[in-house]
PQR file of N, CA, C, O and H, with PARSE charges and radii, in Angstrom:
ATOM      1  N   UNK A   1       0.847  -1.173   0.000 -0.4000 1.5000
ATOM      2  CA  UNK A   1       0.000   0.000   0.000 -0.0000 2.0000
ATOM      3  C   UNK A   1       0.897   1.243   0.000  0.5500 1.7000
ATOM      4  O   UNK A   1       1.772   1.385   0.855 -0.5500 1.4000
ATOM      5  N   UNK A   2       0.678   2.118  -0.943 -0.4000 1.5000
ATOM      6  CA  UNK A   2       1.436   3.369  -1.022 -0.0000 2.0000
ATOM      7  C   UNK A   2       0.572   4.501  -0.517  0.5500 1.7000
ATOM      8  O   UNK A   2      -0.503   4.768  -1.053 -0.5500 1.4000
ATOM      9  H   UNK A   2      -0.033   2.002  -1.637  0.4000 1.0000
ATOM     10  N   UNK A   3       1.048   5.160   0.512 -0.4000 1.5000
ATOM     11  CA  UNK A   3       0.249   6.192   1.169 -0.0000 2.0000
ATOM     12  C   UNK A   3       0.809   7.590   1.006  0.5500 1.7000
ATOM     13  O   UNK A   3       0.281   8.530   1.600 -0.5500 1.4000
ATOM     14  H   UNK A   3       1.922   4.944   0.948  0.4000 1.0000
ATOM     15  N   UNK A   4       1.874   7.758   0.212 -0.4000 1.5000
ATOM     16  CA  UNK A   4       2.551   9.051   0.155 -0.0000 2.0000
ATOM     17  C   UNK A   4       1.691  10.169  -0.423  0.5500 1.7000
ATOM     18  O   UNK A   4       2.050  11.336  -0.273 -0.5500 1.4000
ATOM     19  H   UNK A   4       2.303   6.994  -0.271  0.4000 1.0000
ATOM     20  N   UNK A   5       0.594   9.870  -1.062 -0.4000 1.5000
ATOM     21  CA  UNK A   5      -0.302  10.902  -1.600 -0.0000 2.0000
ATOM     22  C   UNK A   5      -1.538  11.079  -0.721  0.5500 1.7000
ATOM     23  O   UNK A   5      -2.510  11.713  -1.131 -0.5500 1.4000
ATOM     24  H   UNK A   5       0.302   8.921  -1.184  0.4000 1.0000
ATOM     25  N   UNK A   6      -1.499  10.519   0.481 -0.4000 1.5000
ATOM     26  CA  UNK A   6      -2.639  10.561   1.376 -0.0000 2.0000
ATOM     27  C   UNK A   6      -2.791  11.948   2.003  0.5500 1.7000
ATOM     28  O   UNK A   6      -1.832  12.511   2.530 -0.5500 1.4000
ATOM     29  H   UNK A   6      -0.709  10.004   0.814  0.4000 1.0000
ATOM     30  N   UNK A   7      -4.002  12.487   1.939 -0.4000 1.5000
ATOM     31  CA  UNK A   7      -4.254  13.766   2.593 -0.0000 2.0000
ATOM     32  C   UNK A   7      -4.637  13.513   4.063  0.5500 1.7000
ATOM     33  O   UNK A   7      -4.878  12.368   4.446 -0.5500 1.4000
ATOM     34  H   UNK A   7      -4.782  12.030   1.511  0.4000 1.0000
ATOM     35  N   UNK A   8      -4.695  14.559   4.877 -0.4000 1.5000
ATOM     36  CA  UNK A   8      -4.984  14.360   6.303 -0.0000 2.0000
ATOM     37  C   UNK A   8      -6.294  13.626   6.580  0.5500 1.7000
ATOM     38  O   UNK A   8      -6.353  12.795   7.486 -0.5500 1.4000
ATOM     39  H   UNK A   8      -4.499  15.489   4.567  0.4000 1.0000
ATOM     40  N   UNK A   9      -7.331  13.917   5.821 -0.4000 1.5000
ATOM     41  CA  UNK A   9      -8.614  13.242   6.046 -0.0000 2.0000
ATOM     42  C   UNK A   9      -8.528  11.759   5.693  0.5500 1.7000
ATOM     43  O   UNK A   9      -9.102  10.922   6.390 -0.5500 1.4000
ATOM     44  H   UNK A   9      -7.283  14.591   5.085  0.4000 1.0000
ATOM     45  N   UNK A  10      -7.826  11.434   4.631 -0.4000 1.5000
ATOM     46  CA  UNK A  10      -7.644  10.025   4.258 -0.0000 2.0000
ATOM     47  C   UNK A  10      -6.848   9.276   5.330  0.5500 1.7000
ATOM     48  O   UNK A  10      -7.141   8.123   5.647 -0.5500 1.4000
ATOM     49  H   UNK A  10      -7.360  12.114   4.065  0.4000 1.0000
ATOM     50  N   UNK A  11      -5.840   9.951   5.879 -0.4000 1.5000
ATOM     51  CA  UNK A  11      -5.062   9.357   6.969 -0.0000 2.0000
ATOM     52  C   UNK A  11      -5.975   9.041   8.151  0.5500 1.7000
ATOM     53  O   UNK A  11      -5.914   7.951   8.721 -0.5500 1.4000
ATOM     54  H   UNK A  11      -5.602  10.888   5.622  0.4000 1.0000
ATOM     55  N   UNK A  12      -6.813   9.994   8.508 -0.4000 1.5000
ATOM     56  CA  UNK A  12      -7.731   9.820   9.633 -0.0000 2.0000
ATOM     57  C   UNK A  12      -8.701   8.669   9.360  0.5500 1.7000
ATOM     58  O   UNK A  12      -8.936   7.835  10.234 -0.5500 1.4000
ATOM     59  H   UNK A  12      -6.863  10.879   8.045  0.4000 1.0000
ATOM     60  N   UNK A  13      -9.260   8.622   8.159 -0.4000 1.5000
ATOM     61  CA  UNK A  13     -10.199   7.558   7.816 -0.0000 2.0000
ATOM     62  C   UNK A  13      -9.516   6.192   7.837  0.5500 1.7000
ATOM     63  O   UNK A  13     -10.122   5.205   8.255 -0.5500 1.4000
ATOM     64  H   UNK A  13      -9.069   9.300   7.449  0.4000 1.0000
ATOM     65  N   UNK A  14      -8.272   6.125   7.395 -0.4000 1.5000
ATOM     66  CA  UNK A  14      -7.525   4.868   7.429 -0.0000 2.0000
ATOM     67  C   UNK A  14      -7.318   4.431   8.875  0.5500 1.7000
ATOM     68  O   UNK A  14      -7.489   3.256   9.199 -0.5500 1.4000
ATOM     69  H   UNK A  14      -7.780   6.927   7.056  0.4000 1.0000
ATOM     70  N   UNK A  15      -6.953   5.370   9.744 -0.4000 1.5000
ATOM     71  CA  UNK A  15      -6.798   5.044  11.170 -0.0000 2.0000
ATOM     72  C   UNK A  15      -8.100   4.500  11.736  0.5500 1.7000
ATOM     73  O   UNK A  15      -8.097   3.515  12.474 -0.5500 1.4000
ATOM     74  H   UNK A  15      -6.814   6.325   9.481  0.4000 1.0000
ATOM     75  N   UNK A  16      -9.203   5.135  11.393 -0.4000 1.5000
ATOM     76  CA  UNK A  16     -10.501   4.686  11.908 -0.0000 2.0000
ATOM     77  C   UNK A  16     -10.873   3.300  11.374  0.5500 1.7000
ATOM     78  O   UNK A  16     -11.450   2.489  12.099 -0.5500 1.4000
ATOM     79  H   UNK A  16      -9.205   5.935  10.793  0.4000 1.0000
ATOM     80  N   UNK A  17     -10.543   3.028  10.109 -0.4000 1.5000
ATOM     81  CA  UNK A  17     -10.810   1.695   9.552 -0.0000 2.0000
ATOM     82  C   UNK A  17     -10.015   0.624  10.280  0.5500 1.7000
ATOM     83  O   UNK A  17     -10.433  -0.532  10.357 -0.5500 1.4000
ATOM     84  H   UNK A  17     -10.074   3.686   9.520  0.4000 1.0000
ATOM     85  N   UNK A  18      -8.871   1.017  10.811 -0.4000 1.5000
ATOM     86  CA  UNK A  18      -8.052   0.098  11.606 -0.0000 2.0000
ATOM     87  C   UNK A  18      -8.565  -0.024  13.044  0.5500 1.7000
ATOM     88  O   UNK A  18      -8.004  -0.762  13.853 -0.5500 1.4000
ATOM     89  H   UNK A  18      -8.531   1.956  10.749  0.4000 1.0000
ATOM     90  N   UNK A  19      -9.640   0.715  13.347 -0.4000 1.5000
ATOM     91  CA  UNK A  19     -10.248   0.718  14.686 -0.0000 2.0000
ATOM     92  C   UNK A  19      -9.255   1.117  15.770  0.5500 1.7000
ATOM     93  O   UNK A  19      -9.184   0.491  16.828 -0.5500 1.4000
ATOM     94  H   UNK A  19     -10.096   1.315  12.689  0.4000 1.0000
ATOM     95  N   UNK A  20      -8.491   2.170  15.490 -0.4000 1.5000
ATOM     96  CA  UNK A  20      -7.504   2.660  16.443 -0.0000 2.0000
ATOM     97  C   UNK A  20      -7.799   4.109  16.812  0.5500 1.7000
ATOM     98  O   UNK A  20      -8.219   4.908  15.975 -0.5500 1.4000
ATOM     99  H   UNK A  20      -8.548   2.678  14.631  0.4000 1.0000
ATOM    100  N   UNK A  21      -7.573   4.426  18.072 -0.4000 1.5000
ATOM    101  CA  UNK A  21      -7.614   5.821  18.489 -0.0000 2.0000
ATOM    102  C   UNK A  21      -6.292   6.459  18.075  0.5500 1.7000
ATOM    103  O   UNK A  21      -5.361   5.766  17.664 -0.5500 1.4000
ATOM    104  H   UNK A  21      -7.232   3.776  18.752  0.4000 1.0000
ATOM    105  N   UNK A  22      -6.218   7.769  18.185 -0.4000 1.5000
ATOM    106  CA  UNK A  22      -4.952   8.445  17.892 -0.0000 2.0000
ATOM    107  C   UNK A  22      -3.859   7.937  18.827  0.5500 1.7000
ATOM    108  O   UNK A  22      -2.729   7.707  18.397 -0.5500 1.4000
ATOM    109  H   UNK A  22      -6.974   8.332  18.518  0.4000 1.0000
ATOM    110  N   UNK A  23      -4.190   7.765  20.084 -0.4000 1.5000
ATOM    111  CA  UNK A  23      -3.210   7.279  21.062 -0.0000 2.0000
ATOM    112  C   UNK A  23      -2.753   5.858  20.721  0.5500 1.7000
ATOM    113  O   UNK A  23      -1.560   5.558  20.781 -0.5500 1.4000
ATOM    114  H   UNK A  23      -5.108   7.953  20.433  0.4000 1.0000
ATOM    115  N   UNK A  24      -3.687   4.995  20.367 -0.4000 1.5000
ATOM    116  CA  UNK A  24      -3.324   3.619  20.022 -0.0000 2.0000
ATOM    117  C   UNK A  24      -2.417   3.569  18.805  0.5500 1.7000
ATOM    118  O   UNK A  24      -1.444   2.815  18.790 -0.5500 1.4000
ATOM    119  H   UNK A  24      -4.655   5.238  20.318  0.4000 1.0000
ATOM    120  N   UNK A  25      -2.725   4.367  17.774 -0.4000 1.5000
ATOM    121  CA  UNK A  25      -1.890   4.380  16.582 -0.0000 2.0000
ATOM    122  C   UNK A  25      -0.500   4.907  16.916  0.5500 1.7000
ATOM    123  O   UNK A  25       0.501   4.366  16.447 -0.5500 1.4000
ATOM    124  H   UNK A  25      -3.516   4.979  17.786  0.4000 1.0000
ATOM    125  N   UNK A  26      -0.438   5.954  17.721 -0.4000 1.5000
ATOM    126  CA  UNK A  26       0.858   6.497  18.127 -0.0000 2.0000
ATOM    127  C   UNK A  26       1.688   5.415  18.815  0.5500 1.7000
ATOM    128  O   UNK A  26       2.877   5.270  18.531 -0.5500 1.4000
ATOM    129  H   UNK A  26      -1.251   6.394  18.102  0.4000 1.0000
ATOM    130  N   UNK A  27       1.070   4.662  19.709 -0.4000 1.5000
ATOM    131  CA  UNK A  27       1.783   3.585  20.409 -0.0000 2.0000
ATOM    132  C   UNK A  27       2.242   2.503  19.436  0.5500 1.7000
ATOM    133  O   UNK A  27       3.367   2.015  19.536 -0.5500 1.4000
ATOM    134  H   UNK A  27       0.104   4.780  19.939  0.4000 1.0000
ATOM    135  N   UNK A  28       1.378   2.129  18.498 -0.4000 1.5000
ATOM    136  CA  UNK A  28       1.724   1.102  17.517 -0.0000 2.0000
ATOM    137  C   UNK A  28       2.901   1.528  16.637  0.5500 1.7000
ATOM    138  O   UNK A  28       3.697   0.693  16.207 -0.5500 1.4000
ATOM    139  H   UNK A  28       0.464   2.526  18.417  0.4000 1.0000
ATOM    140  N   UNK A  29       3.004   2.829  16.376 -0.4000 1.5000
ATOM    141  CA  UNK A  29       4.084   3.346  15.529 -0.0000 2.0000
ATOM    142  C   UNK A  29       5.322   3.750  16.335  0.5500 1.7000
ATOM    143  O   UNK A  29       6.299   4.249  15.777 -0.5500 1.4000
ATOM    144  H   UNK A  29       2.358   3.507  16.725  0.4000 1.0000
ATOM    145  N   UNK A  30       5.270   3.529  17.645 -0.4000 1.5000
ATOM    146  CA  UNK A  30       6.422   3.816  18.484 -0.0000 2.0000
ATOM    147  C   UNK A  30       6.606   5.281  18.829  0.5500 1.7000
ATOM    148  O   UNK A  30       7.713   5.714  19.151 -0.5500 1.4000
ATOM    149  H   UNK A  30       4.477   3.124  18.098  0.4000 1.0000
ATOM    150  N   UNK A  31       5.523   6.048  18.762 -0.4000 1.5000
ATOM    151  CA  UNK A  31       5.591   7.466  19.096 -0.0000 2.0000
ATOM    152  C   UNK A  31       5.307   7.668  20.580  0.5500 1.7000
ATOM    153  O   UNK A  31       4.617   6.859  21.200 -0.5500 1.4000
ATOM    154  H   UNK A  31       4.624   5.697  18.500  0.4000 1.0000
ATOM    155  N   UNK A  32       5.837   8.740  21.145 -0.4000 1.5000
ATOM    156  CA  UNK A  32       5.672   8.989  22.580 -0.0000 2.0000
ATOM    157  C   UNK A  32       4.238   9.309  22.963  0.5500 1.7000
ATOM    158  O   UNK A  32       3.777   8.912  24.033 -0.5500 1.4000
ATOM    159  H   UNK A  32       6.398   9.398  20.642  0.4000 1.0000
ATOM    160  N   UNK A  33       3.531  10.021  22.101 -0.4000 1.5000
ATOM    161  CA  UNK A  33       2.148  10.370  22.405 -0.0000 2.0000
ATOM    162  C   UNK A  33       1.370  10.615  21.112  0.5500 1.7000
ATOM    163  O   UNK A  33       1.919  10.540  20.012 -0.5500 1.4000
ATOM    164  H   UNK A  33       3.906  10.344  21.232  0.4000 1.0000
ATOM    165  N   UNK A  34       0.084  10.910  21.274 -0.4000 1.5000
ATOM    166  CA  UNK A  34      -0.805  11.058  20.125 -0.0000 2.0000
ATOM    167  C   UNK A  34      -0.663  12.401  19.421  0.5500 1.7000
ATOM    168  O   UNK A  34      -1.288  12.622  18.383 -0.5500 1.4000
ATOM    169  H   UNK A  34      -0.362  10.972  22.167  0.4000 1.0000
ATOM    170  N   UNK A  35       0.133  13.285  19.960 -0.4000 1.5000
ATOM    171  CA  UNK A  35       0.290  14.621  19.373 -0.0000 2.0000
ATOM    172  C   UNK A  35       0.686  14.554  17.904  0.5500 1.7000
ATOM    173  O   UNK A  35       0.159  15.311  17.089 -0.5500 1.4000
ATOM    174  H   UNK A  35       0.640  13.107  20.803  0.4000 1.0000
ATOM    175  N   UNK A  36       1.596  13.668  17.556 -0.4000 1.5000
ATOM    176  CA  UNK A  36       2.049  13.545  16.166 -0.0000 2.0000
ATOM    177  C   UNK A  36       0.902  13.131  15.243  0.5500 1.7000
ATOM    178  O   UNK A  36       0.790  13.626  14.121 -0.5500 1.4000
ATOM    179  H   UNK A  36       2.025  13.052  18.218  0.4000 1.0000
ATOM    180  N   UNK A  37       0.064  12.233  15.717 -0.4000 1.5000
ATOM    181  CA  UNK A  37      -1.083  11.793  14.923 -0.0000 2.0000
ATOM    182  C   UNK A  37      -2.059  12.954  14.749  0.5500 1.7000
ATOM    183  O   UNK A  37      -2.578  13.159  13.651 -0.5500 1.4000
ATOM    184  H   UNK A  37       0.155  11.831  16.628  0.4000 1.0000
ATOM    185  N   UNK A  38      -2.314  13.701  15.794 -0.4000 1.5000
ATOM    186  CA  UNK A  38      -3.202  14.878  15.691 -0.0000 2.0000
ATOM    187  C   UNK A  38      -2.662  15.885  14.692  0.5500 1.7000
ATOM    188  O   UNK A  38      -3.421  16.442  13.900 -0.5500 1.4000
ATOM    189  H   UNK A  38      -1.893  13.534  16.686  0.4000 1.0000
ATOM    190  N   UNK A  39      -1.359  16.124  14.721 -0.4000 1.5000
ATOM    191  CA  UNK A  39      -0.754  17.074  13.780 -0.0000 2.0000
ATOM    192  C   UNK A  39      -0.914  16.613  12.332  0.5500 1.7000
ATOM    193  O   UNK A  39      -1.188  17.424  11.448 -0.5500 1.4000
ATOM    194  H   UNK A  39      -0.742  15.671  15.364  0.4000 1.0000
ATOM    195  N   UNK A  40      -0.746  15.327  12.091 -0.4000 1.5000
ATOM    196  CA  UNK A  40      -0.901  14.797  10.729 -0.0000 2.0000
ATOM    197  C   UNK A  40      -2.360  14.937  10.290  0.5500 1.7000
ATOM    198  O   UNK A  40      -2.637  15.372   9.172 -0.5500 1.4000
ATOM    199  H   UNK A  40      -0.523  14.668  12.810  0.4000 1.0000
ATOM    200  N   UNK A  41      -3.283  14.568  11.168 -0.4000 1.5000
ATOM    201  CA  UNK A  41      -4.705  14.625  10.821 -0.0000 2.0000
ATOM    202  C   UNK A  41      -5.212  16.052  10.636  0.5500 1.7000
ATOM    203  O   UNK A  41      -6.182  16.274   9.911 -0.5500 1.4000
ATOM    204  H   UNK A  41      -3.058  14.214  12.076  0.4000 1.0000
ATOM    205  N   UNK A  42      -4.569  17.015  11.279 -0.4000 1.5000
ATOM    206  CA  UNK A  42      -4.994  18.408  11.133 -0.0000 2.0000
ATOM    207  C   UNK A  42      -4.271  19.113   9.988  0.5500 1.7000
ATOM    208  O   UNK A  42      -4.582  20.262   9.673 -0.5500 1.4000
ATOM    209  H   UNK A  42      -3.781  16.835  11.868  0.4000 1.0000
ATOM    210  N   UNK A  43      -3.309  18.433   9.364 -0.4000 1.5000
ATOM    211  CA  UNK A  43      -2.578  19.023   8.252 -0.0000 2.0000
ATOM    212  C   UNK A  43      -1.393  19.867   8.672  0.5500 1.7000
ATOM    213  O   UNK A  43      -0.771  20.517   7.832 -0.5500 1.4000
ATOM    214  H   UNK A  43      -3.057  17.499   9.619  0.4000 1.0000
ATOM    215  N   UNK A  44      -1.069  19.870   9.958 -0.4000 1.5000
ATOM    216  CA  UNK A  44       0.060  20.658  10.442 -0.0000 2.0000
ATOM    217  C   UNK A  44       1.403  19.986  10.146  0.5500 1.7000
ATOM    218  O   UNK A  44       2.441  20.647  10.117 -0.5500 1.4000
ATOM    219  H   UNK A  44      -1.575  19.342  10.641  0.4000 1.0000
ATOM    220  N   UNK A  45       1.375  18.672   9.928 -0.4000 1.5000
ATOM    221  CA  UNK A  45       2.582  17.922   9.568 -0.0000 2.0000
ATOM    222  C   UNK A  45       2.241  16.947   8.461  0.5500 1.7000
ATOM    223  O   UNK A  45       1.100  16.509   8.315 -0.5500 1.4000
ATOM    224  H   UNK A  45       0.531  18.135   9.951  0.4000 1.0000
ATOM    225  N   UNK A  46       3.269  16.619   7.682 -0.4000 1.5000
ATOM    226  CA  UNK A  46       3.106  15.634   6.616 -0.0000 2.0000
ATOM    227  C   UNK A  46       3.458  14.245   7.130  0.5500 1.7000
ATOM    228  O   UNK A  46       4.302  14.084   8.012 -0.5500 1.4000
ATOM    229  H   UNK A  46       4.196  16.974   7.800  0.4000 1.0000
ATOM    230  N   UNK A  47       2.805  13.263   6.569 -0.4000 1.5000
ATOM    231  CA  UNK A  47       3.168  11.882   6.818 -0.0000 2.0000
ATOM    232  C   UNK A  47       4.274  11.552   5.825  0.5500 1.7000
ATOM    233  O   UNK A  47       4.019  11.434   4.627 -0.5500 1.4000
ATOM    234  H   UNK A  47       2.119  13.394   5.853  0.4000 1.0000
ATOM    235  N   UNK A  48       5.515  11.401   6.321 -0.4000 1.5000
ATOM    236  CA  UNK A  48       6.639  11.163   5.422 -0.0000 2.0000
ATOM    237  C   UNK A  48       7.750  10.429   6.159  0.5500 1.7000
ATOM    238  O   UNK A  48       7.684  10.221   7.370 -0.5500 1.4000
ATOM    239  H   UNK A  48       5.723  11.497   7.294  0.4000 1.0000
ATOM    240  N   UNK A  49       8.751  10.049   5.415 -0.4000 1.5000
ATOM    241  CA  UNK A  49       9.938   9.420   5.982 -0.0000 2.0000
ATOM    242  C   UNK A  49       9.657   8.088   6.650  0.5500 1.7000
ATOM    243  O   UNK A  49       8.846   7.292   6.176 -0.5500 1.4000
ATOM    244  H   UNK A  49       8.804  10.218   4.431  0.4000 1.0000
ATOM    245  N   UNK A  50      10.337   7.863   7.749 -0.4000 1.5000
ATOM    246  CA  UNK A  50      10.227   6.601   8.473 -0.0000 2.0000
ATOM    247  C   UNK A  50       8.806   6.383   8.985  0.5500 1.7000
ATOM    248  O   UNK A  50       8.299   5.261   8.965 -0.5500 1.4000
ATOM    249  H   UNK A  50      10.995   8.510   8.134  0.4000 1.0000
ATOM    250  N   UNK A  51       8.173   7.446   9.437 -0.4000 1.5000
ATOM    251  CA  UNK A  51       6.801   7.321   9.940 -0.0000 2.0000
ATOM    252  C   UNK A  51       5.864   6.845   8.835  0.5500 1.7000
ATOM    253  O   UNK A  51       4.992   6.011   9.081 -0.5500 1.4000
ATOM    254  H   UNK A  51       8.585   8.358   9.453  0.4000 1.0000
ATOM    255  N   UNK A  52       6.032   7.360   7.632 -0.4000 1.5000
ATOM    256  CA  UNK A  52       5.229   6.919   6.493 -0.0000 2.0000
ATOM    257  C   UNK A  52       5.447   5.435   6.231  0.5500 1.7000
ATOM    258  O   UNK A  52       4.482   4.694   6.043 -0.5500 1.4000
ATOM    259  H   UNK A  52       6.741   8.037   7.432  0.4000 1.0000
ATOM    260  N   UNK A  53       6.690   4.996   6.218 -0.4000 1.5000
ATOM    261  CA  UNK A  53       7.003   3.589   5.954 -0.0000 2.0000
ATOM    262  C   UNK A  53       6.426   2.688   7.040  0.5500 1.7000
ATOM    263  O   UNK A  53       5.899   1.614   6.747 -0.5500 1.4000
ATOM    264  H   UNK A  53       7.474   5.599   6.371  0.4000 1.0000
ATOM    265  N   UNK A  54       6.526   3.125   8.291 -0.4000 1.5000
ATOM    266  CA  UNK A  54       5.961   2.349   9.388 -0.0000 2.0000
ATOM    267  C   UNK A  54       4.444   2.240   9.266  0.5500 1.7000
ATOM    268  O   UNK A  54       3.872   1.172   9.485 -0.5500 1.4000
ATOM    269  H   UNK A  54       6.953   3.997   8.528  0.4000 1.0000
ATOM    270  N   UNK A  55       3.794   3.356   8.915 -0.4000 1.5000
ATOM    271  CA  UNK A  55       2.338   3.346   8.760 -0.0000 2.0000
ATOM    272  C   UNK A  55       1.930   2.458   7.589  0.5500 1.7000
ATOM    273  O   UNK A  55       0.962   1.706   7.700 -0.5500 1.4000
ATOM    274  H   UNK A  55       4.259   4.223   8.737  0.4000 1.0000
ATOM    275  N   UNK A  56       2.650   2.529   6.468 -0.4000 1.5000
ATOM    276  CA  UNK A  56       2.365   1.655   5.322 -0.0000 2.0000
ATOM    277  C   UNK A  56       2.459   0.191   5.737  0.5500 1.7000
ATOM    278  O   UNK A  56       1.578  -0.609   5.423 -0.5500 1.4000
ATOM    279  H   UNK A  56       3.437   3.139   6.378  0.4000 1.0000
ATOM    280  N   UNK A  57       3.531  -0.151   6.441 -0.4000 1.5000
ATOM    281  CA  UNK A  57       3.723  -1.536   6.871 -0.0000 2.0000
ATOM    282  C   UNK A  57       2.615  -1.955   7.830  0.5500 1.7000
ATOM    283  O   UNK A  57       2.063  -3.047   7.703 -0.5500 1.4000
ATOM    284  H   UNK A  57       4.247   0.499   6.695  0.4000 1.0000
ATOM    285  N   UNK A  58       2.290  -1.091   8.788 -0.4000 1.5000
ATOM    286  CA  UNK A  58       1.231  -1.400   9.741 -0.0000 2.0000
ATOM    287  C   UNK A  58      -0.095  -1.648   9.017  0.5500 1.7000
ATOM    288  O   UNK A  58      -0.829  -2.576   9.358 -0.5500 1.4000
ATOM    289  H   UNK A  58       2.739  -0.204   8.891  0.4000 1.0000
ATOM    290  N   UNK A  59      -0.393  -0.824   8.028 -0.4000 1.5000
ATOM    291  CA  UNK A  59      -1.635  -0.997   7.258 -0.0000 2.0000
ATOM    292  C   UNK A  59      -1.636  -2.314   6.498  0.5500 1.7000
ATOM    293  O   UNK A  59      -2.665  -2.987   6.424 -0.5500 1.4000
ATOM    294  H   UNK A  59       0.203  -0.070   7.751  0.4000 1.0000
ATOM    295  N   UNK A  60      -0.509  -2.683   5.941 -0.4000 1.5000
ATOM    296  CA  UNK A  60      -0.422  -3.931   5.174 -0.0000 2.0000
ATOM    297  C   UNK A  60      -0.668  -5.143   6.046  0.5500 1.7000
ATOM    298  O   UNK A  60      -1.382  -6.061   5.645 -0.5500 1.4000
ATOM    299  H   UNK A  60       0.327  -2.136   6.001  0.4000 1.0000
ATOM    300  N   UNK A  61      -0.084  -5.158   7.237 -0.4000 1.5000
ATOM    301  CA  UNK A  61      -0.226  -6.351   8.074 -0.0000 2.0000
ATOM    302  C   UNK A  61      -1.511  -6.356   8.893  0.5500 1.7000
ATOM    303  O   UNK A  61      -1.857  -7.371   9.496 -0.5500 1.4000
ATOM    304  H   UNK A  61       0.497  -4.412   7.563  0.4000 1.0000
ATOM    305  N   UNK A  62      -2.216  -5.235   8.919 -0.4000 1.5000
ATOM    306  CA  UNK A  62      -3.444  -5.120   9.705 -0.0000 2.0000
ATOM    307  C   UNK A  62      -4.619  -4.654   8.869  0.5500 1.7000
ATOM    308  O   UNK A  62      -5.489  -3.934   9.359 -0.5500 1.4000
ATOM    309  H   UNK A  62      -1.934  -4.410   8.429  0.4000 1.0000
ATOM    310  N   UNK A  63      -4.647  -5.059   7.616 -0.4000 1.5000
ATOM    311  CA  UNK A  63      -5.742  -4.618   6.744 -0.0000 2.0000
ATOM    312  C   UNK A  63      -7.082  -5.040   7.341  0.5500 1.7000
ATOM    313  O   UNK A  63      -7.273  -6.195   7.723 -0.5500 1.4000
ATOM    314  H   UNK A  63      -3.941  -5.644   7.217  0.4000 1.0000
ATOM    315  N   UNK A  64      -8.005  -4.077   7.413 -0.4000 1.5000
ATOM    316  CA  UNK A  64      -9.332  -4.423   7.946 -0.0000 2.0000
ATOM    317  C   UNK A  64     -10.014  -5.475   7.072  0.5500 1.7000
ATOM    318  O   UNK A  64      -9.904  -5.456   5.846 -0.5500 1.4000
ATOM    319  H   UNK A  64      -7.849  -3.139   7.103  0.4000 1.0000
ATOM    320  N   UNK A  65     -10.699  -6.366   7.715 -0.4000 1.5000
ATOM    321  CA  UNK A  65     -11.434  -7.403   6.993 -0.0000 2.0000
ATOM    322  C   UNK A  65     -12.624  -6.780   6.294  0.5500 1.7000
ATOM    323  O   UNK A  65     -13.325  -5.942   6.861 -0.5500 1.4000
ATOM    324  H   UNK A  65     -10.788  -6.381   8.711  0.4000 1.0000
ATOM    325  N   UNK A  66     -12.846  -7.195   5.055 -0.4000 1.5000
ATOM    326  CA  UNK A  66     -14.025  -6.761   4.310 -0.0000 2.0000
ATOM    327  C   UNK A  66     -15.213  -7.580   4.785  0.5500 1.7000
ATOM    328  O   UNK A  66     -15.058  -8.742   5.160 -0.5500 1.4000
ATOM    329  H   UNK A  66     -12.277  -7.876   4.594  0.4000 1.0000
ATOM    330  N   UNK A  67     -16.399  -6.983   4.773 -0.4000 1.5000
ATOM    331  CA  UNK A  67     -17.593  -7.713   5.164 -0.0000 2.0000
ATOM    332  C   UNK A  67     -17.777  -8.912   4.252  0.5500 1.7000
ATOM    333  O   UNK A  67     -17.602  -8.823   3.037 -0.5500 1.4000
ATOM    334  H   UNK A  67     -16.525  -6.038   4.469  0.4000 1.0000
ATOM    335  N   UNK A  68     -18.134 -10.038   4.863 -0.4000 1.5000
ATOM    336  CA  UNK A  68     -18.316 -11.255   4.075 -0.0000 2.0000
ATOM    337  C   UNK A  68     -17.093 -12.140   4.030  0.5500 1.7000
ATOM    338  O   UNK A  68     -17.151 -13.229   3.459 -0.5500 1.4000
ATOM    339  H   UNK A  68     -18.276 -10.110   5.850  0.4000 1.0000
ATOM    340  N   UNK A  69     -15.980 -11.710   4.616 -0.4000 1.5000
ATOM    341  CA  UNK A  69     -14.765 -12.540   4.629 -0.0000 2.0000
ATOM    342  C   UNK A  69     -14.759 -13.416   5.844  0.5500 1.7000
ATOM    343  O   UNK A  69     -13.824 -14.191   6.043 -0.5500 1.4000
ATOM    344  H   UNK A  69     -15.933 -10.825   5.080  0.4000 1.0000
TER
END
C-alpha cells in the first residue's frame, strides 16, 4: 500500500478503519504520544519518511477485513 499521496482526512479515515484511536496508533508506531497523529490529521505535519514507511507496513499487516470474509 502506497500512502505518500494521502491527505490528512484520508489518513484519519484509514486510522478509523483500523479501529484505532490516535493514542493507540501512536503507540503502535512507536511514538511517545498522540500529538504527532493529531498534527498529521490536522494538516500541520506531513506523513513522510520513516513514519510513512511504518504506517504503510502497519496498514499492510493489519488490513481491515471486508464484510463477508
